[in-house]
C-alpha positions in Angstrom: 40.1 -50.8 -27.4 38.9 -49.0 -24.3 41.2 -46.0 -25.2 39.7 -45.9 -28.7 36.1 -45.8 -27.4 37.0 -43.0 -24.9 38.6 -41.0 -27.7 35.6 -41.6 -30.0 33.1 -40.5 -27.3 35.2 -37.4 -26.6 35.3 -36.4 -30.3 31.5 -36.9 -30.6 31.0 -34.8 -27.5 33.1 -31.9 -28.8 31.3 -32.0 -32.2 27.9 -31.9 -30.4 29.0 -29.0 -28.2 30.2 -27.0 -31.2 27.0 -27.8 -33.1 24.7 -26.8 -30.2 26.8 -23.6 -29.6 26.4 -22.6 -33.3 22.6 -23.4 -33.2 22.1 -21.2 -30.1 24.0 -18.3 -31.7 22.1 -18.5 -35.0 18.8 -18.8 -33.1 19.6 -15.7 -31.0 20.6 -13.7 -34.1 17.5 -14.7 -36.0 15.3 -13.8 -33.0 17.0 -10.4 -32.5 17.3 -9.3 -36.1 13.8 -10.1 -37.3 11.8 -7.1 -38.5 8.4 -6.6 -36.7 5.6 -4.9 -38.4 4.3 -1.6 -37.1 0.8 -2.7 -38.0 -1.5 -4.3 -35.5 -2.9 -7.0 -37.9 -0.9 -9.2 -40.3 -2.8 -7.9 -43.3 -4.8 -5.0 -44.6 -8.5 -6.2 -44.6 -11.8 -4.8 -45.6 -13.2 -2.5 -42.9 -16.4 -0.5 -42.6 -15.9 3.2 -41.7 -19.0 4.9 -40.2 -18.6 8.6 -40.7 -20.1 11.3 -38.5 -21.9 12.6 -41.7 -23.9 9.3 -41.4 -22.3 7.9 -44.6 -20.5 4.5 -44.5 -17.4 3.7 -46.5 -15.8 0.3 -47.2 -12.0 0.4 -47.4 -9.0 -1.8 -46.8 -7.4 -0.7 -43.5 -4.9 -1.6 -40.9 -3.8 0.1 -37.6 -0.3 1.6 -37.3 0.7 1.1 -33.6 3.6 3.5 -33.9 1.7 6.5 -35.3 -1.7 5.6 -33.9 -3.2 6.2 -37.3 -5.6 4.1 -39.4 -3.8 3.4 -42.7 -5.4 2.6 -46.1 -3.9 1.5 -49.4 -4.2 3.5 -52.6 -2.2 2.9 -55.8 0.1 0.6 -54.1 1.0 3.1 -51.3 -0.1 3.3 -47.7 -1.6 6.5 -46.4 -2.9 7.7 -43.1 -6.5 8.8 -42.5 -5.6 12.4 -41.9 -9.0 13.6 -40.6 -9.9 11.1 -37.8 -12.4 13.7 -36.4 -14.7 13.0 -39.4 -14.9 9.3 -38.4 -17.4 8.0 -35.9 -16.4 4.3 -35.7 -14.3 1.9 -37.7 -15.2 -1.8 -37.7 -12.0 -3.7 -38.3 -11.1 -7.3 -37.7 -14.1 -7.9 -35.4 -13.1 -4.9 -33.3 -14.5 -1.3 -33.0 -12.1 1.6 -33.2 -13.0 5.2 -32.4 -10.9 8.4 -32.9 -9.4 10.0 -29.8 -7.7 13.2 -30.6 -5.3 12.2 -33.4 -5.2 8.4 -32.7 -7.7 5.5 -32.7 -8.5 3.4 -29.6 -10.3 0.0 -29.7 -13.5 -0.1 -27.8 -13.6 -3.0 -25.3 -16.7 -2.1 -23.3 -19.5 0.6 -23.5 -21.1 1.3 -20.2 -21.4 4.1 -17.7 -17.7 3.4 -17.1 -16.4 2.5 -20.5 -13.2 0.7 -21.4 -10.8 1.3 -24.4 -7.4 0.2 -25.3 -4.6 2.1 -27.1 -1.9 0.0 -28.8 1.4 2.0 -28.5 4.2 0.8 -30.6 7.8 2.1 -30.3 10.3 1.7 -33.1 13.6 0.4 -31.6 16.9 0.5 -33.5 18.8 -2.7 -33.8 21.0 -3.6 -30.7 24.7 -3.0 -30.7 27.3 -5.5 -29.5 27.9 -5.4 -25.8 31.0 -6.4 -23.8 29.8 -10.0 -23.5 29.3 -10.7 -27.1 25.6 -10.2 -27.1 23.2 -7.5 -28.2 21.9 -4.6 -26.2 19.0 -2.3 -27.1 19.7 1.3 -27.6 17.9 3.3 -24.9 16.4 5.8 -27.3 13.4 5.2 -29.4 12.7 6.5 -32.9 9.4 7.6 -34.4 8.2 5.8 -37.6 9.6 7.4 -40.8 6.9 9.0 -42.9 6.7 11.2 -45.9 4.3 14.1 -46.6 2.8 14.2 -50.0 -0.1 16.0 -51.7 -2.3 13.0 -50.9 -1.4 12.8 -47.2 1.1 11.1 -45.0 2.7 8.1 -46.7 3.8 5.2 -44.4 7.3 4.1 -45.1 8.6 0.5 -44.9 10.6 -0.3 -41.8 14.4 -0.7 -42.2 15.6 -4.3 -41.7 16.9 -5.0 -38.2 14.4 -2.7 -36.5 12.0 -4.0 -33.8 8.6 -2.8 -32.7 7.7 -3.0 -29.0 4.0 -2.7 -28.5 2.5 -1.8 -25.1 -1.2 -1.9 -24.3 -2.5 1.2 -22.5 -6.1 0.9 -21.1 -8.3 3.9 -20.9 -11.4 4.3 -18.6 -14.0 6.9 -19.6 -16.0 8.1 -16.6 -18.1 11.3 -16.6 -16.5 12.3 -19.9 -13.1 12.1 -18.4 -10.4 9.7 -19.8 -8.0 8.1 -17.4 -5.3 5.6 -18.4 -3.8 2.6 -16.6 -1.5 -0.4 -17.3 -1.3 -2.2 -14.0 -3.3 -2.8 -10.8 -1.8 0.0 -8.8 -2.7 2.6 -11.5 -6.2 1.2 -11.8 -6.9 1.4 -8.1 -5.8 5.0 -8.1 -8.7 5.8 -10.4 -11.3 4.4 -7.9 -9.8 5.0 -4.4 -13.2 4.7 -2.7 -13.7 1.2 -4.1 -10.2 -0.1 -3.5 -11.2 -2.8 -1.0 -13.9 -4.3 -3.2 -11.7 -4.1 -6.3 -8.7 -5.7 -4.6 -10.9 -8.6 -3.4 -12.3 -9.1 -6.9 -8.9 -9.0 -8.5 -7.6 -11.6 -6.0 -10.6 -13.9 -6.1 -10.7 -13.9 -9.9 -7.0 -13.9 -10.5 -7.2 -10.9 -12.7 -4.2 -10.4 -15.0 -3.6 -7.0 -16.4 -2.0 -8.3 -19.6 -5.2 -10.2 -20.5 -7.9 -8.0 -22.3 -10.7 -10.4 -21.3 -9.7 -10.1 -17.6 -9.8 -6.3 -17.7 -13.2 -6.3 -19.4 -14.5 -8.5 -16.5 -13.0 -6.1 -14.0 -14.6 -3.0 -15.5 -17.9 -4.9 -15.9 -17.7 -5.5 -12.1 -17.0 -1.9 -11.2 -20.0 -0.9 -13.2 -22.1 -3.0 -10.8 -20.9 -1.0 -7.8 -22.6 2.2 -6.6 -20.4 5.1 -7.7 
């Protein structure tokens, strides 16, 4: 009887190990192979575009993180706004976006030292099998496929098994100069004469550079310092 119980327990243990192994593999494959959208928001929504000509336009928009373009829908196809210089501000999903060269940045703070954020998406091809039976990302990145037409640049659908990696790049505008940063070290380099005060503020307030609200607080603070 004892031998039977031990055999039964061993068989159940083997079945559970096989089941859990299969679950882990399937979960890993589903996580890796999912297609991520190149767009910042889940859906195209109504936005208000304030033009430099003083006219306002209402249009369904989304932001393409890979191309840096604002994208609108027309006749079932998605097109870039090809003349961003004509736009003053786009109000989209409770945010304000302004054109900077050929891209759009979101406005986080307007002050003598202003703060913007650029959402930079990279299109990564699906990983290949490595020597340990897992997946490894290819080191190269690929630009988003697009097609030129008489109506403008058409945004193409992503192939399946492609991933989007989005990085936030913050921009400071000071005295008409734009300077970017992504971490504390880069930020402090922009304000070398205020390094001591800024380090103290960052430490006391536990500022995290991957939190937009924290960065807004930090730039609000530096606006209170004598420049």
